[in-house]
PyMOL commands that place a pseudoatom at each C-alpha (Angstrom):
pseudoatom trace, name=CA, resn=UNK, resi=1, chain=A, elem=C, hetatm=0, pos=[12.030, -7.843, 43.415]
pseudoatom trace, name=CA, resn=UNK, resi=2, chain=A, elem=C, hetatm=0, pos=[12.214, -11.128, 41.326]
pseudoatom trace, name=CA, resn=UNK, resi=3, chain=A, elem=C, hetatm=0, pos=[13.642, -14.255, 42.810]
pseudoatom trace, name=CA, resn=UNK, resi=4, chain=A, elem=C, hetatm=0, pos=[14.232, -17.376, 40.979]
pseudoatom trace, name=CA, resn=UNK, resi=5, chain=A, elem=C, hetatm=0, pos=[13.068, -21.010, 41.768]
pseudoatom trace, name=CA, resn=UNK, resi=6, chain=A, elem=C, hetatm=0, pos=[17.401, -21.667, 43.585]
pseudoatom trace, name=CA, resn=UNK, resi=7, chain=A, elem=C, hetatm=0, pos=[16.506, -17.609, 45.428]
pseudoatom trace, name=CA, resn=UNK, resi=8, chain=A, elem=C, hetatm=0, pos=[19.176, -15.957, 42.628]
pseudoatom trace, name=CA, resn=UNK, resi=9, chain=A, elem=C, hetatm=0, pos=[17.960, -12.432, 41.302]
pseudoatom trace, name=CA, resn=UNK, resi=10, chain=A, elem=C, hetatm=0, pos=[17.634, -12.491, 37.824]
pseudoatom trace, name=CA, resn=UNK, resi=11, chain=A, elem=C, hetatm=0, pos=[18.249, -9.684, 37.460]
pseudoatom trace, name=CA, resn=UNK, resi=12, chain=A, elem=C, hetatm=0, pos=[20.965, -8.113, 34.629]
pseudoatom trace, name=CA, resn=UNK, resi=13, chain=A, elem=C, hetatm=0, pos=[21.673, -4.656, 32.863]
pseudoatom trace, name=CA, resn=UNK, resi=14, chain=A, elem=C, hetatm=0, pos=[23.474, -4.344, 29.204]
pseudoatom trace, name=CA, resn=UNK, resi=15, chain=A, elem=C, hetatm=0, pos=[23.658, -1.398, 26.849]
pseudoatom trace, name=CA, resn=UNK, resi=16, chain=A, elem=C, hetatm=0, pos=[22.754, -1.413, 23.495]
pseudoatom trace, name=CA, resn=UNK, resi=17, chain=A, elem=C, hetatm=0, pos=[23.797, 1.090, 20.806]
pseudoatom trace, name=CA, resn=UNK, resi=18, chain=A, elem=C, hetatm=0, pos=[22.457, 1.647, 16.969]
pseudoatom trace, name=CA, resn=UNK, resi=19, chain=A, elem=C, hetatm=0, pos=[25.367, 4.107, 14.989]
pseudoatom trace, name=CA, resn=UNK, resi=20, chain=A, elem=C, hetatm=0, pos=[24.365, 6.030, 12.641]
pseudoatom trace, name=CA, resn=UNK, resi=21, chain=A, elem=C, hetatm=0, pos=[25.930, 6.590, 9.468]
pseudoatom trace, name=CA, resn=UNK, resi=22, chain=A, elem=C, hetatm=0, pos=[25.900, 7.727, 5.935]
pseudoatom trace, name=CA, resn=UNK, resi=23, chain=A, elem=C, hetatm=0, pos=[24.885, 4.078, 4.503]
pseudoatom trace, name=CA, resn=UNK, resi=24, chain=A, elem=C, hetatm=0, pos=[22.359, 3.989, 7.063]
pseudoatom trace, name=CA, resn=UNK, resi=25, chain=A, elem=C, hetatm=0, pos=[22.305, 2.430, 10.246]
pseudoatom trace, name=CA, resn=UNK, resi=26, chain=A, elem=C, hetatm=0, pos=[24.907, -0.087, 11.406]
pseudoatom trace, name=CA, resn=UNK, resi=27, chain=A, elem=C, hetatm=0, pos=[22.778, -3.406, 12.749]
pseudoatom trace, name=CA, resn=UNK, resi=28, chain=A, elem=C, hetatm=0, pos=[23.913, -6.881, 13.342]
pseudoatom trace, name=CA, resn=UNK, resi=29, chain=A, elem=C, hetatm=0, pos=[21.822, -9.427, 12.566]
pseudoatom trace, name=CA, resn=UNK, resi=30, chain=A, elem=C, hetatm=0, pos=[22.487, -12.696, 15.421]
pseudoatom trace, name=CA, resn=UNK, resi=31, chain=A, elem=C, hetatm=0, pos=[23.341, -15.225, 13.049]
pseudoatom trace, name=CA, resn=UNK, resi=32, chain=A, elem=C, hetatm=0, pos=[26.540, -17.240, 14.923]
pseudoatom trace, name=CA, resn=UNK, resi=33, chain=A, elem=C, hetatm=0, pos=[26.104, -17.936, 18.424]
pseudoatom trace, name=CA, resn=UNK, resi=34, chain=A, elem=C, hetatm=0, pos=[24.097, -21.690, 19.097]
pseudoatom trace, name=CA, resn=UNK, resi=35, chain=A, elem=C, hetatm=0, pos=[21.556, -20.711, 21.407]
pseudoatom trace, name=CA, resn=UNK, resi=36, chain=A, elem=C, hetatm=0, pos=[21.142, -17.686, 20.729]
pseudoatom trace, name=CA, resn=UNK, resi=37, chain=A, elem=C, hetatm=0, pos=[17.549, -15.674, 22.065]
pseudoatom trace, name=CA, resn=UNK, resi=38, chain=A, elem=C, hetatm=0, pos=[18.066, -13.312, 19.437]
pseudoatom trace, name=CA, resn=UNK, resi=39, chain=A, elem=C, hetatm=0, pos=[18.613, -15.683, 16.329]
pseudoatom trace, name=CA, resn=UNK, resi=40, chain=A, elem=C, hetatm=0, pos=[18.228, -14.324, 13.359]
pseudoatom trace, name=CA, resn=UNK, resi=41, chain=A, elem=C, hetatm=0, pos=[16.891, -10.964, 14.013]
pseudoatom trace, name=CA, resn=UNK, resi=42, chain=A, elem=C, hetatm=0, pos=[18.697, -7.353, 13.581]
pseudoatom trace, name=CA, resn=UNK, resi=43, chain=A, elem=C, hetatm=0, pos=[19.332, -5.518, 16.927]
pseudoatom trace, name=CA, resn=UNK, resi=44, chain=A, elem=C, hetatm=0, pos=[21.486, -2.961, 17.282]
pseudoatom trace, name=CA, resn=UNK, resi=45, chain=A, elem=C, hetatm=0, pos=[25.919, -4.175, 19.232]
pseudoatom trace, name=CA, resn=UNK, resi=46, chain=A, elem=C, hetatm=0, pos=[26.096, -4.044, 22.812]
pseudoatom trace, name=CA, resn=UNK, resi=47, chain=A, elem=C, hetatm=0, pos=[26.066, -6.075, 25.865]
pseudoatom trace, name=CA, resn=UNK, resi=48, chain=A, elem=C, hetatm=0, pos=[26.868, -6.375, 29.899]
pseudoatom trace, name=CA, resn=UNK, resi=49, chain=A, elem=C, hetatm=0, pos=[27.412, -4.008, 31.788]
pseudoatom trace, name=CA, resn=UNK, resi=50, chain=A, elem=C, hetatm=0, pos=[30.926, -5.123, 33.860]
pseudoatom trace, name=CA, resn=UNK, resi=51, chain=A, elem=C, hetatm=0, pos=[31.348, -4.955, 37.416]
pseudoatom trace, name=CA, resn=UNK, resi=52, chain=A, elem=C, hetatm=0, pos=[32.574, -1.385, 38.308]
pseudoatom trace, name=CA, resn=UNK, resi=53, chain=A, elem=C, hetatm=0, pos=[31.720, -0.393, 34.781]
pseudoatom trace, name=CA, resn=UNK, resi=54, chain=A, elem=C, hetatm=0, pos=[29.398, 2.560, 33.953]
pseudoatom trace, name=CA, resn=UNK, resi=55, chain=A, elem=C, hetatm=0, pos=[26.920, 2.116, 31.144]
pseudoatom trace, name=CA, resn=UNK, resi=56, chain=A, elem=C, hetatm=0, pos=[29.096, 4.712, 29.052]
pseudoatom trace, name=CA, resn=UNK, resi=57, chain=A, elem=C, hetatm=0, pos=[32.205, 2.298, 29.783]
pseudoatom trace, name=CA, resn=UNK, resi=58, chain=A, elem=C, hetatm=0, pos=[30.595, -1.060, 28.628]
pseudoatom trace, name=CA, resn=UNK, resi=59, chain=A, elem=C, hetatm=0, pos=[29.370, 0.202, 25.649]
pseudoatom trace, name=CA, resn=UNK, resi=60, chain=A, elem=C, hetatm=0, pos=[32.587, 2.518, 24.363]
pseudoatom trace, name=CA, resn=UNK, resi=61, chain=A, elem=C, hetatm=0, pos=[34.035, -1.125, 24.864]
pseudoatom trace, name=CA, resn=UNK, resi=62, chain=A, elem=C, hetatm=0, pos=[31.032, -3.450, 23.688]
pseudoatom trace, name=CA, resn=UNK, resi=63, chain=A, elem=C, hetatm=0, pos=[31.623, -0.864, 20.110]
pseudoatom trace, name=CA, resn=UNK, resi=64, chain=A, elem=C, hetatm=0, pos=[34.984, -1.499, 19.693]
pseudoatom trace, name=CA, resn=UNK, resi=65, chain=A, elem=C, hetatm=0, pos=[34.912, -5.064, 20.717]
pseudoatom trace, name=CA, resn=UNK, resi=66, chain=A, elem=C, hetatm=0, pos=[32.010, -5.839, 18.458]
pseudoatom trace, name=CA, resn=UNK, resi=67, chain=A, elem=C, hetatm=0, pos=[32.479, -3.574, 15.392]
pseudoatom trace, name=CA, resn=UNK, resi=68, chain=A, elem=C, hetatm=0, pos=[36.160, -2.537, 15.422]
pseudoatom trace, name=CA, resn=UNK, resi=69, chain=A, elem=C, hetatm=0, pos=[34.885, 1.120, 15.521]
pseudoatom trace, name=CA, resn=UNK, resi=70, chain=A, elem=C, hetatm=0, pos=[35.648, 4.024, 17.727]
pseudoatom trace, name=CA, resn=UNK, resi=71, chain=A, elem=C, hetatm=0, pos=[32.700, 6.391, 18.918]
pseudoatom trace, name=CA, resn=UNK, resi=72, chain=A, elem=C, hetatm=0, pos=[34.128, 9.833, 18.693]
pseudoatom trace, name=CA, resn=UNK, resi=73, chain=A, elem=C, hetatm=0, pos=[30.362, 11.230, 19.608]
pseudoatom trace, name=CA, resn=UNK, resi=74, chain=A, elem=C, hetatm=0, pos=[27.250, 9.240, 21.318]
pseudoatom trace, name=CA, resn=UNK, resi=75, chain=A, elem=C, hetatm=0, pos=[24.342, 9.568, 23.597]
pseudoatom trace, name=CA, resn=UNK, resi=76, chain=A, elem=C, hetatm=0, pos=[22.064, 8.209, 25.866]
pseudoatom trace, name=CA, resn=UNK, resi=77, chain=A, elem=C, hetatm=0, pos=[18.564, 8.515, 24.409]
pseudoatom trace, name=CA, resn=UNK, resi=78, chain=A, elem=C, hetatm=0, pos=[16.473, 6.004, 26.727]
pseudoatom trace, name=CA, resn=UNK, resi=79, chain=A, elem=C, hetatm=0, pos=[16.066, 3.137, 29.145]
pseudoatom trace, name=CA, resn=UNK, resi=80, chain=A, elem=C, hetatm=0, pos=[14.693, 0.468, 28.303]
pseudoatom trace, name=CA, resn=UNK, resi=81, chain=A, elem=C, hetatm=0, pos=[13.608, -2.505, 31.098]
pseudoatom trace, name=CA, resn=UNK, resi=82, chain=A, elem=C, hetatm=0, pos=[12.794, -5.746, 29.697]
pseudoatom trace, name=CA, resn=UNK, resi=83, chain=A, elem=C, hetatm=0, pos=[10.525, -8.426, 31.444]
pseudoatom trace, name=CA, resn=UNK, resi=84, chain=A, elem=C, hetatm=0, pos=[11.093, -11.410, 29.799]
pseudoatom trace, name=CA, resn=UNK, resi=85, chain=A, elem=C, hetatm=0, pos=[9.691, -14.465, 31.430]
pseudoatom trace, name=CA, resn=UNK, resi=86, chain=A, elem=C, hetatm=0, pos=[11.285, -14.324, 34.973]
pseudoatom trace, name=CA, resn=UNK, resi=87, chain=A, elem=C, hetatm=0, pos=[14.400, -11.923, 33.902]
pseudoatom trace, name=CA, resn=UNK, resi=88, chain=A, elem=C, hetatm=0, pos=[14.412, -7.990, 34.303]
pseudoatom trace, name=CA, resn=UNK, resi=89, chain=A, elem=C, hetatm=0, pos=[16.968, -6.797, 31.971]
pseudoatom trace, name=CA, resn=UNK, resi=90, chain=A, elem=C, hetatm=0, pos=[17.716, -3.063, 32.340]
pseudoatom trace, name=CA, resn=UNK, resi=91, chain=A, elem=C, hetatm=0, pos=[19.598, -1.890, 28.866]
pseudoatom trace, name=CA, resn=UNK, resi=92, chain=A, elem=C, hetatm=0, pos=[21.152, 2.184, 28.197]
pseudoatom trace, name=CA, resn=UNK, resi=93, chain=A, elem=C, hetatm=0, pos=[19.901, 2.683, 24.938]
pseudoatom trace, name=CA, resn=UNK, resi=94, chain=A, elem=C, hetatm=0, pos=[22.850, 4.816, 23.045]
pseudoatom trace, name=CA, resn=UNK, resi=95, chain=A, elem=C, hetatm=0, pos=[22.759, 6.317, 19.059]
pseudoatom trace, name=CA, resn=UNK, resi=96, chain=A, elem=C, hetatm=0, pos=[26.234, 7.188, 17.689]
pseudoatom trace, name=CA, resn=UNK, resi=97, chain=A, elem=C, hetatm=0, pos=[27.010, 9.920, 15.020]
pseudoatom trace, name=CA, resn=UNK, resi=98, chain=A, elem=C, hetatm=0, pos=[30.698, 9.568, 15.009]
pseudoatom trace, name=CA, resn=UNK, resi=99, chain=A, elem=C, hetatm=0, pos=[32.873, 7.383, 14.993]
pseudoatom trace, name=CA, resn=UNK, resi=100, chain=A, elem=C, hetatm=0, pos=[36.491, 6.196, 13.318]
pseudoatom trace, name=CA, resn=UNK, resi=101, chain=A, elem=C, hetatm=0, pos=[38.016, 3.417, 12.629]
pseudoatom trace, name=CA, resn=UNK, resi=102, chain=A, elem=C, hetatm=0, pos=[36.635, -0.048, 9.915]
pseudoatom trace, name=CA, resn=UNK, resi=103, chain=A, elem=C, hetatm=0, pos=[34.526, -2.870, 10.585]
pseudoatom trace, name=CA, resn=UNK, resi=104, chain=A, elem=C, hetatm=0, pos=[35.931, -5.522, 11.821]
pseudoatom trace, name=CA, resn=UNK, resi=105, chain=A, elem=C, hetatm=0, pos=[34.332, -9.670, 11.567]
pseudoatom trace, name=CA, resn=UNK, resi=106, chain=A, elem=C, hetatm=0, pos=[31.944, -9.717, 14.817]
pseudoatom trace, name=CA, resn=UNK, resi=107, chain=A, elem=C, hetatm=0, pos=[31.564, -13.599, 16.348]
pseudoatom trace, name=CA, resn=UNK, resi=108, chain=A, elem=C, hetatm=0, pos=[28.103, -13.017, 16.821]
pseudoatom trace, name=CA, resn=UNK, resi=109, chain=A, elem=C, hetatm=0, pos=[26.459, -12.149, 13.327]
pseudoatom trace, name=CA, resn=UNK, resi=110, chain=A, elem=C, hetatm=0, pos=[26.674, -10.234, 10.505]
pseudoatom trace, name=CA, resn=UNK, resi=111, chain=A, elem=C, hetatm=0, pos=[27.393, -6.327, 10.686]
pseudoatom trace, name=CA, resn=UNK, resi=112, chain=A, elem=C, hetatm=0, pos=[24.943, -4.599, 8.060]
pseudoatom trace, name=CA, resn=UNK, resi=113, chain=A, elem=C, hetatm=0, pos=[24.244, -1.293, 7.321]
pseudoatom trace, name=CA, resn=UNK, resi=114, chain=A, elem=C, hetatm=0, pos=[20.280, -0.696, 6.214]
pseudoatom trace, name=CA, resn=UNK, resi=115, chain=A, elem=C, hetatm=0, pos=[19.280, 2.269, 5.300]
pseudoatom trace, name=CA, resn=UNK, resi=116, chain=A, elem=C, hetatm=0, pos=[16.552, 4.045, 8.098]
pseudoatom trace, name=CA, resn=UNK, resi=117, chain=A, elem=C, hetatm=0, pos=[13.818, 3.547, 5.699]
pseudoatom trace, name=CA, resn=UNK, resi=118, chain=A, elem=C, hetatm=0, pos=[13.817, -0.498, 5.533]
pseudoatom trace, name=CA, resn=UNK, resi=119, chain=A, elem=C, hetatm=0, pos=[14.509, -0.414, 9.731]
pseudoatom trace, name=CA, resn=UNK, resi=120, chain=A, elem=C, hetatm=0, pos=[11.018, -2.042, 10.309]
pseudoatom trace, name=CA, resn=UNK, resi=121, chain=A, elem=C, hetatm=0, pos=[10.986, -4.369, 7.428]
pseudoatom trace, name=CA, resn=UNK, resi=122, chain=A, elem=C, hetatm=0, pos=[13.670, -6.622, 9.076]
pseudoatom trace, name=CA, resn=UNK, resi=123, chain=A, elem=C, hetatm=0, pos=[13.420, -9.588, 11.681]
pseudoatom trace, name=CA, resn=UNK, resi=124, chain=A, elem=C, hetatm=0, pos=[13.252, -6.936, 14.750]
pseudoatom trace, name=CA, resn=UNK, resi=125, chain=A, elem=C, hetatm=0, pos=[11.981, -7.910, 18.433]
pseudoatom trace, name=CA, resn=UNK, resi=126, chain=A, elem=C, hetatm=0, pos=[8.294, -5.896, 18.689]
pseudoatom trace, name=CA, resn=UNK, resi=127, chain=A, elem=C, hetatm=0, pos=[9.606, -3.918, 21.249]
pseudoatom trace, name=CA, resn=UNK, resi=128, chain=A, elem=C, hetatm=0, pos=[12.769, -2.878, 19.153]
pseudoatom trace, name=CA, resn=UNK, resi=129, chain=A, elem=C, hetatm=0, pos=[10.080, -1.451, 16.462]
pseudoatom trace, name=CA, resn=UNK, resi=130, chain=A, elem=C, hetatm=0, pos=[8.303, 1.133, 19.244]
pseudoatom trace, name=CA, resn=UNK, resi=131, chain=A, elem=C, hetatm=0, pos=[11.970, 2.165, 20.260]
pseudoatom trace, name=CA, resn=UNK, resi=132, chain=A, elem=C, hetatm=0, pos=[12.759, 3.073, 16.558]
pseudoatom trace, name=CA, resn=UNK, resi=133, chain=A, elem=C, hetatm=0, pos=[9.641, 4.734, 17.029]
pseudoatom trace, name=CA, resn=UNK, resi=134, chain=A, elem=C, hetatm=0, pos=[10.507, 6.542, 19.595]
pseudoatom trace, name=CA, resn=UNK, resi=135, chain=A, elem=C, hetatm=0, pos=[14.213, 7.181, 18.186]
pseudoatom trace, name=CA, resn=UNK, resi=136, chain=A, elem=C, hetatm=0, pos=[12.575, 9.677, 15.435]
pseudoatom trace, name=CA, resn=UNK, resi=137, chain=A, elem=C, hetatm=0, pos=[9.952, 11.375, 17.233]
pseudoatom trace, name=CA, resn=UNK, resi=138, chain=A, elem=C, hetatm=0, pos=[12.151, 12.149, 20.931]
pseudoatom trace, name=CA, resn=UNK, resi=139, chain=A, elem=C, hetatm=0, pos=[14.877, 13.678, 21.251]
pseudoatom trace, name=CA, resn=UNK, resi=140, chain=A, elem=C, hetatm=0, pos=[14.952, 13.436, 24.782]
pseudoatom trace, name=CA, resn=UNK, resi=141, chain=A, elem=C, hetatm=0, pos=[15.610, 10.204, 27.139]
pseudoatom trace, name=CA, resn=UNK, resi=142, chain=A, elem=C, hetatm=0, pos=[12.741, 8.146, 27.917]
pseudoatom trace, name=CA, resn=UNK, resi=143, chain=A, elem=C, hetatm=0, pos=[11.894, 4.980, 29.457]
pseudoatom trace, name=CA, resn=UNK, resi=144, chain=A, elem=C, hetatm=0, pos=[10.054, 2.303, 28.309]
pseudoatom trace, name=CA, resn=UNK, resi=145, chain=A, elem=C, hetatm=0, pos=[8.937, -1.243, 29.809]
pseudoatom trace, name=CA, resn=UNK, resi=146, chain=A, elem=C, hetatm=0, pos=[8.858, -4.280, 27.371]
pseudoatom trace, name=CA, resn=UNK, resi=147, chain=A, elem=C, hetatm=0, pos=[6.992, -6.955, 29.196]
pseudoatom trace, name=CA, resn=UNK, resi=148, chain=A, elem=C, hetatm=0, pos=[7.240, -10.405, 26.534]
pseudoatom trace, name=CA, resn=UNK, resi=149, chain=A, elem=C, hetatm=0, pos=[5.949, -14.318, 27.619]
pseudoatom trace, name=CA, resn=UNK, resi=150, chain=A, elem=C, hetatm=0, pos=[8.657, -16.172, 26.042]
pseudoatom trace, name=CA, resn=UNK, resi=151, chain=A, elem=C, hetatm=0, pos=[8.879, -14.407, 22.233]
pseudoatom trace, name=CA, resn=UNK, resi=152, chain=A, elem=C, hetatm=0, pos=[5.376, -12.196, 22.579]
pseudoatom trace, name=CA, resn=UNK, resi=153, chain=A, elem=C, hetatm=0, pos=[5.184, -8.553, 23.973]
pseudoatom trace, name=CA, resn=UNK, resi=154, chain=A, elem=C, hetatm=0, pos=[2.543, -8.575, 26.516]
pseudoatom trace, name=CA, resn=UNK, resi=155, chain=A, elem=C, hetatm=0, pos=[2.475, -5.144, 27.449]
pseudoatom trace, name=CA, resn=UNK, resi=156, chain=A, elem=C, hetatm=0, pos=[4.174, -1.449, 27.006]
pseudoatom trace, name=CA, resn=UNK, resi=157, chain=A, elem=C, hetatm=0, pos=[4.808, 1.017, 29.021]
pseudoatom trace, name=CA, resn=UNK, resi=158, chain=A, elem=C, hetatm=0, pos=[6.734, 4.867, 27.757]
pseudoatom trace, name=CA, resn=UNK, resi=159, chain=A, elem=C, hetatm=0, pos=[7.461, 6.911, 31.072]
pseudoatom trace, name=CA, resn=UNK, resi=160, chain=A, elem=C, hetatm=0, pos=[4.861, 4.623, 33.986]
pseudoatom trace, name=CA, resn=UNK, resi=161, chain=A, elem=C, hetatm=0, pos=[1.979, 4.737, 31.014]
pseudoatom trace, name=CA, resn=UNK, resi=162, chain=A, elem=C, hetatm=0, pos=[0.719, 2.382, 29.324]
pseudoatom trace, name=CA, resn=UNK, resi=163, chain=A, elem=C, hetatm=0, pos=[1.329, 2.469, 25.484]
pseudoatom trace, name=CA, resn=UNK, resi=164, chain=A, elem=C, hetatm=0, pos=[-1.205, 0.070, 22.885]
pseudoatom trace, name=CA, resn=UNK, resi=165, chain=A, elem=C, hetatm=0, pos=[1.111, -2.192, 21.409]
pseudoatom trace, name=CA, resn=UNK, resi=166, chain=A, elem=C, hetatm=0, pos=[1.408, -1.331, 17.751]
pseudoatom trace, name=CA, resn=UNK, resi=167, chain=A, elem=C, hetatm=0, pos=[4.093, -3.071, 15.521]
for i in range(1, 167): cmd.bond("trace and resi %d" % i, "trace and resi %d" % (i + 1))
show_as sticks, trace
zoom trace
């Protein structure tokens, strides 16, 4: 268990979703927030799990808030442990293949449909490239640990076993 210098835990729980549609995968190009760790990167949509909220309730809420879409069919694909400096972030990774509604303007960046084969060419976090490969290769729920020092991915483990970092 990690404790910061002031004695508090540096653990957060979040959700992340990639929405698959006829035009590709809906990605959020983070361009609008100041002091954003994800500035100029492409990521999925999601956010922090609120008190009393399940991961499923969170991802339904976050997708609606950030995109305007209501998910009709989604599933848990992985649990990602991000270790970033003095922060541990536990992320529930979902994919969605059926939704309704119209995409709205997002306060955090620009929502863009990206062809699946072009995703690896986008400015992504190195670990995101790993879990995108896993989303294509596996149908089961996986556990991925990604250890970053600042912006550099220094260690990774899949289902409890160290893996080579190839991005």
